[in-house]
C-alpha positions in Angstrom: -68.2 -21.0 215.3 -67.8 -24.7 215.9 -65.3 -26.2 213.4 -67.1 -29.1 212.0 -66.1 -30.2 208.5 -66.6 -33.1 206.2 -63.5 -34.9 204.9 -62.1 -32.8 202.2 -61.6 -34.1 198.7 -58.2 -32.4 198.7 -55.0 -34.5 199.0 -54.1 -32.2 201.9 -56.5 -34.1 204.2 -53.8 -34.6 206.8 -52.5 -31.1 207.0 -52.1 -29.3 210.3 -54.9 -27.5 212.1 -53.1 -24.2 211.4 -53.2 -24.8 207.7 -56.8 -25.8 207.9 -57.6 -22.6 209.9 -55.9 -20.5 207.3 -57.8 -22.1 204.5 -61.0 -21.7 206.5 -60.3 -17.9 206.9 -59.4 -17.5 203.2 -62.5 -19.4 202.2 -64.7 -17.3 204.4 -63.2 -14.1 203.2 -63.7 -15.2 199.6 -67.2 -16.2 200.5 -68.0 -12.8 202.0 -66.6 -11.0 199.0 -68.8 -12.9 196.7 -72.0 -12.3 198.5 -74.8 -10.6 196.5 -76.1 -8.6 199.5 -75.3 -8.3 203.2 -78.8 -9.5 204.2 -78.9 -12.7 202.2 -75.7 -14.7 201.4 -75.5 -17.7 199.3 -71.9 -18.4 198.4 -70.8 -19.0 194.8 -68.7 -21.8 196.3 -71.8 -23.5 197.5 -73.2 -23.3 193.9 -69.9 -24.8 192.6 -70.1 -27.9 194.9 -66.8 -29.6 195.7 -64.7 -27.0 193.8 -64.5 -25.0 197.1 -62.5 -26.1 200.0 -65.3 -25.3 202.4 -67.9 -27.9 202.6 -71.6 -27.3 202.1 -72.1 -28.5 205.7 -69.7 -25.7 206.9 -71.7 -23.2 204.9 -75.0 -24.5 206.3 -73.7 -24.0 209.9 -72.4 -20.6 209.1 -75.7 -19.6 207.6 -77.5 -21.0 210.6 -75.3 -19.0 213.0 -75.9 -15.8 211.0 -79.6 -16.5 210.9 -79.8 -17.4 207.3 -81.9 -20.2 205.9 -79.9 -22.7 203.9 -82.9 -23.0 201.6 -82.9 -19.3 201.0 -83.6 -18.1 197.5 -81.1 -15.3 197.7 -78.7 -15.4 194.8 -75.0 -15.1 193.9 -73.8 -12.1 191.9 -74.5 -14.0 188.7 -77.8 -15.2 189.9 -78.6 -11.6 191.1 -77.8 -10.2 187.7 -80.1 -12.8 186.1 -82.7 -12.1 188.7 -82.5 -8.4 188.2 -83.0 -8.9 184.5 -85.8 -11.3 185.2 -87.5 -9.0 187.6 -87.1 -6.1 185.2 -88.7 -8.1 182.5 -91.3 -9.2 184.9 -91.9 -5.6 186.0 -92.2 -4.5 182.4 -94.6 -7.3 181.8 -96.5 -6.4 184.8 -96.6 -2.7 183.7 -97.6 -3.8 180.3 -100.4 -5.9 181.8 -101.4 -3.0 184.0 -101.3 -0.6 181.0 -103.2 -3.1 179.0 -105.8 -3.3 181.7 -106.0 0.4 182.0 -106.2 0.7 178.3 -108.9 -2.0 178.3 -110.8 0.1 180.8 -110.4 3.4 179.1 -111.0 2.3 175.6 -114.0 0.2 176.4 -114.7 -2.6 174.0 -111.4 -3.0 172.3 -109.6 -4.0 175.4 -111.8 -7.0 175.8 -110.2 -8.5 172.7 -106.7 -8.3 174.1 -106.8 -11.9 175.0 -108.8 -14.6 173.3 -110.3 -15.6 176.6 -111.9 -12.2 177.1 -115.7 -12.2 176.8 -117.8 -9.3 175.7 -120.4 -9.9 178.4 -118.0 -8.6 181.0 -118.1 -5.2 179.4 -120.8 -3.8 181.6 -118.6 -4.3 184.6 -115.8 -2.1 183.4 -114.9 0.9 185.6 -112.6 3.7 184.8 -109.6 3.2 187.0 -107.3 5.9 185.5 -105.6 6.6 182.3 -103.0 4.3 180.8 -99.6 5.9 181.3 -98.5 5.4 177.7 -96.4 7.4 175.3 -98.1 7.9 172.0 -95.8 5.3 170.5 -96.7 2.7 173.2 -100.3 3.7 172.9 -100.2 2.9 169.2 -98.6 -0.4 169.9 -101.3 -1.3 172.4 -104.0 -0.4 169.9 -102.5 -2.5 167.2 -102.0 -5.4 169.5 -105.7 -5.4 170.4 -106.9 -5.4 166.8 -109.6 -8.0 166.6 -110.4 -10.3 163.7 -113.8 -10.9 162.2 -113.9 -14.5 163.5 -113.6 -13.2 167.1 -117.0 -11.6 166.9 -119.4 -14.2 168.2 -123.0 -12.9 168.0 -123.7 -14.7 171.2 -121.1 -12.6 172.9 -122.3 -9.3 171.4 -125.8 -10.0 172.5 -124.8 -9.3 176.1 -124.2 -5.6 175.3 -127.8 -4.5 175.7 -130.8 -6.7 175.8 -132.7 -4.1 173.8 -130.2 -4.4 170.9 -131.1 -6.9 168.2 -128.5 -8.9 166.4 -129.6 -8.7 162.7 -128.7 -11.3 160.2 -127.3 -10.3 156.8 -130.5 -11.5 155.1 -132.6 -9.2 157.3 -130.5 -6.2 156.5 -130.5 -7.0 152.8 -134.3 -7.3 152.8 -134.6 -4.0 154.7 -132.4 -2.1 152.3 -133.3 -3.8 149.1 -130.0 -5.5 149.0 -128.2 -2.2 149.9 -129.4 -0.6 146.7 -128.1 2.8 145.6 -131.6 4.0 145.7 -131.6 3.5 149.4 -128.3 5.2 150.0 -128.8 8.3 152.1 -125.3 9.0 153.3 -121.8 8.2 152.3 -118.4 9.1 153.8 -114.8 7.9 154.1 -115.7 5.3 156.7 -119.2 4.1 156.0 -122.3 4.1 153.9 -125.8 4.7 155.4 -128.9 3.1 153.8 -132.5 3.7 154.5 -134.3 0.5 155.4 -137.6 -0.8 156.5 -137.8 -3.7 158.9 -140.5 -6.4 158.8 -142.5 -4.7 161.5 -142.6 -1.5 159.3 -140.1 0.4 161.4 -137.9 2.7 159.3 -134.3 2.5 160.1 -130.8 3.7 159.0 -128.3 0.9 158.4 -124.7 2.0 158.7 -122.3 -0.3 156.9 -118.6 0.2 157.6 -116.5 0.3 154.4 -113.1 1.5 155.4 -109.9 -0.5 155.5 -109.1 -4.2 156.3 -111.6 -6.5 158.1 -109.5 -5.9 161.3 -109.7 -2.1 160.9 -113.4 -2.2 160.3 -113.9 -4.5 163.2 -111.9 -2.1 165.5 -114.0 0.9 164.3 -117.2 -1.1 164.8 -116.3 -2.1 168.4 -115.0 1.3 169.2 -118.3 2.9 168.2 -120.3 0.3 170.1 -118.1 0.8 173.1 -119.1 4.4 173.2 -122.8 4.0 172.4 -123.2 1.3 175.1 -122.5 4.0 177.8 -124.7 6.7 176.3 -128.3 7.3 177.2 -129.7 10.8 176.5 -132.7 12.2 174.5 -130.3 14.2 172.4 -128.3 11.1 171.3 -129.4 9.0 168.4 -130.8 5.6 169.5 -129.2 2.4 168.4 -131.6 -0.5 167.6 -129.2 -3.2 166.9 -126.2 -4.4 164.9 -125.1 -7.1 162.5 -121.7 -8.8 162.1 -122.6 -11.2 159.3 -121.1 -10.2 156.0 -119.5 -7.1 157.5 -120.0 -4.6 160.3 -123.4 -3.0 160.5 -125.1 -0.6 162.9 -128.9 -0.2 162.8 -130.4 3.1 164.1 -133.7 4.7 164.3 -134.1 6.8 161.1 -135.3 10.2 162.1 -138.3 11.2 160.0 -136.8 14.5 159.0 -133.4 13.1 158.3 -130.4 15.2 159.2 -130.1 18.9 159.8 -127.9 19.1 156.6 -130.5 17.5 154.5 -133.0 20.3 155.4 -130.5 23.3 155.4 -128.7 22.5 152.2 -131.0 20.9 149.7 -134.5 21.2 148.2 -136.0 21.5 151.6 -138.9 22.8 153.6 -138.4 26.1 155.4 -136.7 25.6 158.7 -138.1 28.3 160.8 -136.3 30.1 163.6 -138.1 28.3 166.4 -136.8 24.9 165.1 -133.3 26.3 164.6 -133.1 27.5 168.1 -134.4 24.2 169.4 -131.7 22.4 167.5 -129.0 24.7 168.9 -130.1 24.2 172.5 -130.7 20.5 172.2 -127.3 19.8 170.6 -125.7 21.9 173.4 -127.4 19.7 176.0 -126.3 16.5 174.2 -122.7 17.6 174.1 -122.8 18.7 177.7 -124.0 15.2 178.6 -121.1 13.6 176.6 -118.5 15.9 178.1 -119.6 16.0 181.7 -122.5 13.9 182.7 -121.8 10.6 180.8 -120.2 7.6 182.6 -117.1 8.6 180.8 -115.9 11.7 179.1 -116.6 11.4 175.4 -115.3 13.6 172.7 -117.5 13.2 169.6 -114.9 14.7 167.3 -117.2 14.9 164.3 -120.0 17.3 165.2 -121.5 18.7 161.9 -124.9 19.3 160.4 -125.1 15.9 158.7 -124.6 14.2 162.1 -127.5 16.0 163.8 -130.6 14.0 163.1 -134.1 15.5 163.6 -137.0 13.6 165.2 -140.6 13.9 164.4 -140.8 17.0 166.6 -137.5 18.4 165.3 -135.6 17.5 168.4 -131.9 17.1 167.6 -130.1 13.8 168.1 -126.3 13.6 167.8 -125.3 10.6 165.7 -122.2 8.8 164.3 -119.7 8.0 167.0 -117.2 6.4 164.6 -114.5 9.0 165.4 -115.3 9.5 169.1 -112.7 9.2 171.8 -112.7 8.5 175.5 -111.0 11.1 177.6 -110.1 9.9 181.1 -110.5 12.3 184.0 -106.8 12.6 184.5 -106.0 13.5 180.9 -106.3 17.0 179.5 -106.4 15.9 175.9 -105.5 13.3 173.3 -102.7 13.9 170.8 -103.3 12.4 167.4 -101.2 12.3 164.3 -103.9 11.3 161.8 -106.2 13.9 160.5 -109.8 12.6 161.0 -112.9 14.7 161.0 -114.6 17.1 158.6 -112.8 20.2 157.2 -114.6 23.4 158.1 -115.3 22.1 161.6 -111.8 21.3 162.9 -110.1 23.8 165.2 -106.6 25.3 164.6 -104.9 23.4 167.4 -106.0 20.1 165.8 -104.0 20.9 162.6 -101.0 22.5 164.4 -100.6 20.1 167.4 -103.1 17.2 166.9 -104.9 18.1 170.1 -108.3 16.6 170.7 -110.4 17.5 173.8 -113.8 19.0 174.7 -112.8 22.2 173.0 -112.6 20.3 169.7 -116.3 19.7 169.9 -117.0 23.3 171.2 -115.3 24.7 168.1 -117.4 22.4 165.8 -120.5 23.4 167.7 -119.7 27.1 167.1 -119.5 26.3 163.3 -122.9 24.5 163.6 -124.5 27.6 165.2 -123.2 29.7 162.3 -124.8 27.2 159.9 -128.1 27.5 161.7 -127.9 31.3 161.7 -126.7 31.8 158.1 -128.0 28.7 156.3 -124.5 28.3 154.8 -122.3 25.3 154.8 -119.1 25.1 156.8 -117.3 24.9 153.5 -119.2 25.9 150.4 -118.7 24.6 146.9 -115.8 27.0 146.3 -114.2 25.8 149.6 -114.8 29.1 151.2 -114.8 28.8 155.0 -118.0 29.9 156.8 -115.9 31.2 159.7 -113.8 33.4 157.4 -117.0 34.7 155.7 -118.9 35.3 159.0 -116.3 36.8 161.2 -116.2 40.3 159.6 -120.0 40.4 159.7 -120.1 39.5 163.4 -117.4 42.1 164.3 -119.3 44.7 162.4 -122.6 43.7 163.9 -124.0 43.3 160.4 -126.9 41.0 161.3 -128.8 41.7 158.1 -126.1 40.2 156.0 -125.4 37.4 158.4 -128.9 35.9 158.8 -130.2 33.3 156.4 -132.3 35.2 153.8 -135.0 32.5 153.9 -135.8 33.7 157.4 -136.3 37.3 156.3 -137.2 39.0 159.5 -139.0 36.1 161.1 -136.6 35.5 164.0 -136.4 36.4 167.7 -133.7 39.2 167.9 -132.7 38.4 171.5 -132.2 34.7 170.7 -130.4 35.5 167.5 -128.0 37.8 169.3 -127.5 35.2 171.9 -126.6 32.5 169.4 -124.2 34.9 167.6 -122.4 35.6 170.8 -122.1 32.0 171.7 -120.9 31.1 168.2 -118.3 33.8 168.3 -116.9 32.5 171.6 -117.0 28.9 170.5 -115.0 29.5 167.3 -112.3 31.5 169.1 -108.8 30.5 167.7 -107.5 29.9 171.2 -109.1 26.8 172.9 -108.6 28.4 176.4 -110.8 31.3 175.4 -113.7 29.0 174.3 -116.4 28.1 176.8 -117.2 24.7 178.1 -120.3 23.2 176.5 -122.0 23.4 179.9 -121.3 27.1 180.1 -122.6 27.7 176.6 -125.7 25.7 177.4 -126.3 27.5 180.7 -125.9 30.9 179.0 -128.6 30.0 176.4 -130.9 28.7 179.1 -130.5 31.7 181.3 -131.0 34.1 178.4 -134.1 32.2 177.4 -135.5 32.5 180.9 -135.1 36.3 181.1 -136.0 37.1 177.5 
C-alpha cells in the first residue's frame, strides 16, 4: 500500500522511516483486532479522531484498497453491540407489529382499534393470514392493549360495517322498549339484558344492552360480537338489524315470534310436538356446521343452549348471542382460556380441567341441547341435577319410555328419536376425540332421514 500520511500531531514528526513503519504496523494490527467483522471494518481509531497515530486519510486508502467504502455504516465493537441491541429491539418491535397485525386479522374488529388511525371501514378487507404466534401471556397483553374506549366509537365509522345495519339513537331505543322498562325485559344474564321492543315501523325487535364491566370492557365485548356477526350469513343464524352506541352498547335483532327454545320448553308453553323438535335439532346442527366449517372464519360459539336458540314463525331455529364466541384460525387446534365463561350444564369436562375451547366445545353443548329436546328437561334443574347424569343410565339401558318428554306421550317418530339419542350420546362423550364433528352429526341425521 502506498504510504501517504498527513502530518502527525505527535511531537515525533521527524522520526525515522523505520520508526514510522513500526508505528504503522502496530496501528494496523491494533486496527484489525478492533474490527467488528471481517467483511466490514471501521476502526475504533477512526471514530476517535486524532487520538490514533494513523490518519483518517490512511484509513480511507486502506479501506479503498480492501474494497471497503469509507462511508460504510459498518460499526465498531461498541457500535455493533449497540446495533445488535437496536436490531433486537427493532426485531421485537417488528414481531410485535406482525403479531399485532395477525391478531388484528384473527380477532376481527378489535385489532382495528390498536392504533387511533385505524378506521372501521377497512374491516371488510381483512383476510385471515395465519394465527398470531403468541403465548397466552402475550395474547392477554395484546388484548388489553387493544381495549377501545367509548369515545373511539364514531357512528360514522360503524356504519361502514353493513349497509343494511341501522345505527339507532338512544332515543329510538328508549321509545322502542318503553325506556328499557322491566315489563319489556325478556332475558337477563351476566353480560347483558335483552328487551322486547317495537320500532316505529311496527317491527318487533330484541334490544340487547351490554351491562358487564367497565365501559372499555363493554366496548370490547360489543366489538367482538359485531366482529363475528359481520362475517356470518346463514338461515340458522339470528339476523342483526342494527346497533346503537349512544348511552351504552346496544345490539338490535329480529325478535323471533316464538321467542327462544327455552321459553317454550320450560315455562307455561304450548306443546312442542316432535316434528318441531326434530326440525330444531337438524337446523341447529346445520347452523353449527356452518360456523365451524363453512363460514369465512372458524367460529366457536361457546354458549350453545336452549335460551340462545330462537324460533322463527315457522319454528326454524336460529342461533343467537355471539358474545362469548371465539375465532379459531385454521392453524390452531384450540384456544386455552383461564376464565370460566359459558353456562354450567353445557360445558365439557376438558374446559374445566384444561381450559380448552374448540369445535368440540360446541359439539358437547349441542349434545346437551338434544337431550333437552328429547326429555323436556333443563341442562341443570332447580336442584342443580345434571341432565347428562340423569339421562346416561337411561340411554345405556335403552329405557326410552323414561327418557322421552312425557308431554309427547307416544307421539314421536321412533326412528328419528333413536337417531337423536345416538347422536346425543356421541356428542356428550367425556373425551373430545370421541365426539363427532358437527358436519358428521348433521350428515348422520340427514342420511338417516333420507332412508327412514
